[in-house]
N, C-alpha and C positions, 0 to 999 in steps of 0.2 A: 504494500500500500504506500501511496505517496503522501507525504506530509507537507502541505502548503502553508503559506503564511497565515491564512485565515484560521486554520486549525490551531496553529501555534499561538496566535493571539487569543483565540477562544479559551484554550486550556491555560494560558498564562493568566488571564483574568480570573479564571476559576481558582488557580493556584494562589494568587495574591489574596483573594477573599477567604480562602480556607486556612491560611497560615495563622497559627495560634501564638507562637513565640517568635517575635520579629528578630530576635538576636541569635537564634540557633534553630535551624530547621533543615530538613532534607526534602528535596523535591519529590523523590520516589515515595518516601513514607507519607508525605502530605497528601499526595494523590491517591495512594492505596488506602490510607486510613479513613478517608472521607468517601470511599467507594465511588470515585470518579471514573475509574477504568476497570475493565474486566481483564484479568490475565489468566485465563483458564487454559488456553491452547498455546503451542509454541509460537504460532504466527502472531497471536495477541501479545505475548511476552516480547517478541522481537520488535513489534510496532511500539509497544510501551517504552522500551529502552531507547529506541530512536527518538521518540517524542520527548522523553526526559532530557536527552542530550541536547536536542534543539531548544527546549525550554531554558536550559541552563545557559546556552550560548546567547539566546535572545535576551535573557535577564541581565547578563553581564554586558552585552553590547549596548543595551539601552540604559545601563547604569542603574538598574533597579536592585540587583543582587551583588553581594560582595562575598567572595569565597573565603571560608574560614580555614579549610584544609586544602592547601595548594596542590599537593600531590594527587589526591584522589578526587578533588572537587565534588565532594559528596555532601558537605554541610555548608550552609550559607547564612547570611544575615541580610536584612533589608537595609539599603542605603537610605539617605534622607529623601531622595527622589522616589524610592520604593515605598517609603512610609507615606509620602504625599499621595502616591497612586492608591495605596490601600485606603486612606482616609477619603479620597475622592469618590470611590465606590461606583464609578460609572465605566470603568474599563480603560484599557491602554489608548485606544483610538480617540476617545473623547477627552482623555487627559492630555494627550499631545495637542489636540485641537485647542484646548483651553489655555495652554501655555503660549500659543501664538496669538498675540494681540493684534487687532487690525490697526493700521497706521492712523486712520481717522474714522471715527464712528459716524453713523448716520446723523445723530444729534449734532455733532460738531460740524458736519457738512451743511446742515440746514442753518445753523447759527452763523457760519461764515457767509453763506448766501444772503441771509437776512441783513447782516451787517453791511455787505456791499450794496445791496438795494437801498437801504436806508441812507447810506453815505451818498449814493448817487442822487437820491431824492433831495437830500439836504443841499447838495451842491447845486442842483437844478433850481431849487427854491431860492437860494442866495443869488444865483445868476439872474433869475427872473426879477427879483426885487431890485437889483442894481440897474437893470434895463429900464425900469419904470421911472427912475429918478431923472 
């Protein structure tokens, strides 16, 4: 079976929400203890271990997880960014989207437009007043 990014993100969101101890946890044990995967057959076990490896790499690449045991990479802790994701509770994609702030909001655009229009109107009114004298 192929493991694509959508599946990785889905299981990573589940993993983050299921973590009980933020300072010491195992990806394997967290998924198994909360009955998130079935590993009855050999193909399911193989799929599970591939998924776990991809989840670990994804978590480290996105800086959500920090490895506690460098040799085996079996135990992790959540980084500050990982803790923010867990508190956010809406998943990785929405969390990343919330970090990206728009350069100018709709309210700011309307305010600038209204300021320009009122400035033009004031200038026009002053110019018309001078012309009548």
